[in-house]
C-alpha positions as CSV (number, residue, x, y, z in Angstrom):
1,X,31.6,197.2,-25.4
2,X,34.2,198.7,-27.8
3,X,33.3,202.0,-29.5
4,X,34.3,201.0,-33.1
5,X,34.9,197.2,-33.4
6,X,35.4,195.6,-36.7
7,X,32.5,193.4,-37.8
8,X,34.8,190.5,-37.9
9,X,34.7,190.6,-34.1
10,X,30.9,190.3,-33.9
11,X,30.9,186.6,-32.9
12,X,33.5,187.1,-30.1
13,X,31.6,190.2,-28.9
14,X,28.1,188.7,-29.0
15,X,28.0,187.9,-25.2
16,X,29.1,191.4,-24.4
17,X,26.7,193.0,-26.8
18,X,23.8,191.0,-25.5
19,X,24.6,191.9,-21.9
20,X,25.0,195.6,-22.9
21,X,21.6,195.5,-24.5
22,X,20.0,193.7,-21.6
23,X,21.4,196.3,-19.2
24,X,19.7,199.2,-21.0
25,X,16.5,198.4,-19.1
26,X,18.5,198.9,-15.8
27,X,19.4,202.5,-16.6
28,X,17.8,204.8,-14.0
29,X,19.7,208.1,-14.7
30,X,17.1,210.9,-15.1
31,X,19.2,212.4,-17.9
32,X,18.8,209.2,-19.9
33,X,15.3,208.0,-19.1
34,X,13.6,211.1,-17.7
35,X,12.8,213.1,-20.8
36,X,9.3,214.6,-20.9
37,X,6.5,214.0,-21.9
38,X,6.1,210.5,-20.6
39,X,4.1,208.3,-22.9
40,X,1.5,205.9,-21.6
41,X,2.8,202.4,-21.3
42,X,0.4,199.5,-21.7
43,X,2.2,197.5,-19.1
44,X,1.8,200.1,-16.4
45,X,-1.5,200.6,-14.4
46,X,-2.7,204.1,-13.8
47,X,-1.3,204.1,-10.2
48,X,2.1,202.8,-11.4
49,X,2.2,205.4,-14.1
50,X,1.5,208.2,-11.6
51,X,4.1,206.8,-9.2
52,X,6.6,206.6,-12.1
53,X,5.9,210.2,-13.1
54,X,6.4,211.3,-9.5
55,X,9.7,209.4,-9.3
56,X,10.8,211.0,-12.6
57,X,10.1,214.5,-11.3
58,X,11.8,213.9,-8.0
59,X,14.9,212.4,-9.7
60,X,15.2,215.3,-12.1
61,X,14.8,217.8,-9.2
62,X,17.5,216.1,-7.2
63,X,19.8,216.0,-10.3
64,X,19.4,219.8,-10.7
65,X,21.0,220.3,-7.2
66,X,23.7,217.7,-7.7
67,X,22.0,214.7,-6.0
68,X,22.0,211.2,-7.5
69,X,18.4,210.0,-7.3
70,X,17.5,207.1,-9.7
71,X,14.1,206.8,-11.4
72,X,12.2,203.8,-10.1
73,X,10.9,201.5,-12.9
74,X,7.5,200.6,-11.1
75,X,7.4,197.4,-13.2
76,X,9.4,194.2,-13.6
77,X,10.3,194.2,-17.3
78,X,11.0,190.5,-17.2
79,X,7.3,189.9,-16.7
80,X,6.2,192.0,-19.7
81,X,5.5,189.8,-22.7
82,X,6.7,191.0,-26.1
83,X,8.4,194.1,-24.7
84,X,9.9,196.3,-27.4
85,X,12.9,198.3,-26.4
86,X,13.6,201.5,-28.4
87,X,17.1,202.7,-28.0
88,X,18.6,205.9,-29.3
89,X,22.4,206.3,-29.2
90,X,24.8,208.9,-30.6
91,X,28.1,207.2,-29.4
92,X,27.2,203.7,-30.8
93,X,27.3,204.6,-34.5
94,X,30.7,202.9,-34.8
95,X,29.5,199.6,-33.3
96,X,26.1,199.3,-35.0
97,X,27.5,196.7,-37.3
98,X,28.3,194.4,-34.4
99,X,25.0,195.0,-32.6
100,X,23.0,194.0,-35.7
101,X,24.9,190.8,-35.9
102,X,24.9,190.0,-32.2
103,X,21.3,190.8,-31.3
104,X,18.3,188.8,-32.3
105,X,14.9,190.2,-33.5
106,X,16.3,193.7,-33.9
107,X,16.0,196.6,-36.4
108,X,18.5,199.4,-36.8
109,X,18.2,202.8,-38.3
110,X,21.3,204.9,-39.0
111,X,20.3,208.6,-39.0
112,X,22.7,210.6,-41.1
113,X,23.1,214.3,-40.4
114,X,24.6,216.9,-42.8
115,X,28.4,217.1,-42.1
116,X,28.2,220.8,-41.5
117,X,25.3,220.4,-39.2
118,X,27.2,217.7,-37.3
119,X,30.3,219.8,-36.9
120,X,28.4,222.9,-36.0
121,X,26.5,221.1,-33.3
122,X,29.7,219.7,-31.7
123,X,31.4,223.1,-31.9
124,X,28.3,224.7,-30.3
125,X,28.4,222.1,-27.5
126,X,32.1,222.8,-26.9
127,X,31.3,226.5,-26.6
128,X,28.5,225.8,-24.1
129,X,30.7,223.3,-22.2
130,X,28.2,220.5,-22.7
131,X,30.9,217.8,-22.9
132,X,33.6,216.7,-20.4
133,X,36.2,217.8,-23.0
134,X,36.1,219.3,-26.5
135,X,35.1,216.8,-29.2
136,X,37.6,218.4,-31.6
137,X,40.4,217.5,-29.1
138,X,39.1,214.0,-28.2
139,X,42.2,212.2,-29.4
140,X,41.3,209.1,-27.5
141,X,38.3,208.7,-29.8
142,X,40.3,209.7,-32.8
143,X,42.9,207.0,-32.1
144,X,40.0,204.4,-31.9
145,X,38.6,205.7,-35.2
146,X,42.1,205.5,-36.8
147,X,42.0,201.8,-36.3
148,X,38.9,201.4,-38.5
149,X,39.0,200.3,-42.1
150,X,38.0,203.7,-43.6
151,X,40.8,205.5,-41.7
152,X,43.4,202.8,-42.5
153,X,42.6,202.9,-46.2
154,X,43.4,206.6,-46.2
155,X,46.5,206.1,-44.0
156,X,45.2,208.8,-41.6
157,X,47.4,209.5,-38.6
158,X,47.1,211.3,-35.2
159,X,50.0,213.7,-36.3
160,X,47.9,214.7,-39.4
161,X,44.8,215.2,-37.4
162,X,46.5,217.4,-34.8
163,X,47.9,219.5,-37.6
164,X,44.6,220.5,-39.2
165,X,41.8,222.9,-38.2
166,X,39.3,221.6,-35.5
167,X,36.4,221.8,-38.1
168,X,38.4,219.5,-40.4
169,X,39.1,217.0,-37.6
170,X,35.4,216.8,-36.8
171,X,34.6,216.5,-40.5
172,X,37.0,213.5,-40.7
173,X,35.2,212.1,-37.6
174,X,31.9,212.3,-39.5
175,X,33.4,210.6,-42.6
176,X,35.0,207.8,-40.7
177,X,32.1,207.0,-38.5
178,X,29.4,207.1,-41.1
179,X,31.4,205.3,-43.8
180,X,32.0,202.5,-41.2
181,X,28.4,202.4,-40.1
182,X,26.9,202.3,-43.7
183,X,29.5,199.7,-44.8
184,X,28.8,197.5,-41.7
185,X,25.0,197.4,-42.3
186,X,25.1,197.1,-46.1
187,X,23.1,194.1,-47.1
188,X,22.1,193.2,-43.5
189,X,18.4,192.5,-43.1
190,X,16.5,194.8,-40.8
191,X,18.8,197.8,-41.3
192,X,18.2,201.1,-43.0
193,X,19.6,204.6,-43.1
194,X,17.9,207.9,-43.7
195,X,19.0,211.6,-43.8
196,X,18.1,213.7,-40.8
197,X,17.4,216.6,-43.2
198,X,14.8,214.6,-45.1
199,X,13.1,213.7,-41.8
200,X,13.1,217.4,-40.9
201,X,11.6,218.3,-44.2
202,X,8.7,215.8,-44.0
203,X,8.5,214.7,-40.3
204,X,5.3,212.7,-40.4
205,X,6.0,211.0,-43.7
206,X,9.4,209.7,-42.6
207,X,8.5,209.0,-39.0
208,X,5.7,206.7,-40.2
209,X,8.2,205.1,-42.6
210,X,10.6,204.4,-39.7
211,X,7.8,203.1,-37.5
212,X,6.6,200.8,-40.3
213,X,10.1,199.6,-40.9
214,X,10.3,198.5,-37.2
215,X,6.8,197.1,-37.2
216,X,5.7,199.6,-34.6
217,X,2.1,200.9,-34.5
218,X,1.4,204.6,-35.2
219,X,-0.6,205.8,-32.2
220,X,-2.4,209.1,-31.7
221,X,0.0,210.0,-28.9
222,X,2.9,209.7,-31.3
223,X,1.1,211.9,-33.8
224,X,0.3,214.5,-31.2
225,X,3.9,214.5,-29.9
226,X,5.3,215.0,-33.4
227,X,3.0,217.9,-34.1
228,X,3.7,219.6,-30.7
229,X,7.5,219.0,-30.7
230,X,7.9,220.5,-34.2
231,X,5.6,223.4,-33.6
232,X,7.4,224.9,-30.6
233,X,11.0,225.9,-29.9
234,X,13.2,225.4,-26.8
235,X,16.8,226.7,-26.9
236,X,18.4,224.1,-24.6
237,X,21.2,222.1,-26.4
238,X,19.5,218.7,-25.9
239,X,15.9,219.9,-26.4
240,X,13.7,217.9,-28.7
241,X,11.1,220.6,-29.1
242,X,12.5,222.5,-32.1
243,X,11.5,223.7,-35.5
244,X,13.0,220.9,-37.6
245,X,14.0,222.9,-40.7
246,X,15.4,225.7,-38.6
247,X,17.4,223.2,-36.5
248,X,18.6,221.3,-39.6
249,X,19.9,224.4,-41.3
250,X,21.3,226.3,-38.3
251,X,24.8,225.5,-39.4
252,X,24.5,227.9,-42.3
253,X,24.5,230.8,-39.8
254,X,26.6,229.2,-37.1
255,X,29.6,228.3,-39.3
256,X,31.9,230.7,-41.0
257,X,32.4,230.5,-44.7
258,X,36.0,229.3,-44.1
259,X,34.8,226.4,-41.9
260,X,32.1,225.4,-44.4
261,X,34.8,225.2,-47.1
262,X,37.1,223.2,-44.8
263,X,34.3,220.7,-44.1
264,X,33.3,220.2,-47.7
265,X,37.0,219.7,-48.7
266,X,37.2,216.7,-46.3
267,X,33.8,215.3,-47.2
268,X,34.6,215.4,-50.9
269,X,37.2,212.7,-50.1
270,X,34.3,210.3,-49.5
271,X,31.5,208.9,-51.6
272,X,29.2,210.2,-48.7
273,X,29.8,213.6,-50.2
274,X,27.3,212.6,-52.9
275,X,24.6,212.4,-50.2
276,X,25.2,216.1,-49.4
277,X,26.1,218.0,-52.6
278,X,27.0,221.6,-52.0
279,X,24.2,224.0,-52.8
280,X,21.4,221.4,-52.4
281,X,18.1,222.7,-51.3
282,X,16.7,221.0,-48.2
283,X,14.3,218.2,-49.0
284,X,15.5,217.4,-52.5
285,X,16.3,213.7,-53.2
286,X,19.9,212.9,-54.0
287,X,21.2,210.1,-56.2
288,X,24.2,208.6,-54.5
289,X,26.6,205.8,-54.6
290,X,26.0,205.3,-50.9
291,X,22.5,203.8,-50.2
292,X,19.8,206.1,-49.0
293,X,18.2,203.0,-47.5
294,X,19.4,199.5,-46.8
295,X,16.8,196.8,-46.0
């Protein structure tokens, strides 16, 4: 499945997109499907749930010492009526427009993050060696993004990107990917976008809004997880137990003043800059040419 296909390719890519989505249920990697805590599933008996938890713990322990040990599903998903698959992806922001056209009975939520927060997170991941290679030097991805409409309209080139500061390159990555995603879902039924910072400011309010948008029930387990995960702090890069406001605004201390200036100079080239005006206080609503929500 291409990383940033044009929506004009949606019909041709539909078989690939459908196969891609179907194969999500076959993923067994503990890094992808082993996150804790495990929520109760209505389609698993008590014994199956216990065995699944044991399989998860065993797979994560094996992964810690370099062994590949898949998590066993303990259920045949084909036999589960009305199964709802919830899929979170970072890398698929550039192909969301194709997915929403190729897949049936779906909802899509584009979660926007502050450009400075986005860049700071990637630079921190680089410093902690969390990626196979530095995102700011991932010219294979940049070449893919340069073929998208937002990049072509600006006549951006690889030579230009290699000549600028890493923070500026990552800011252009943010602009291109989010401009493409929001354009591609504009006016498409069952799609919405929301700012990460607004969710951090009012977690329960916006979580319920997103659940309602996707016609998902709000359960006590969900409420408890939300309270617990936002009331404690883990320092791991991929941890979900974090103070949301602290996490959202960490870029203010992580980035230098020069890097912040560089990022804002790039973002000001886009209408998306209106979503994140400089000096805004977290949680304030912003009037923008780009939609805060598309339904």
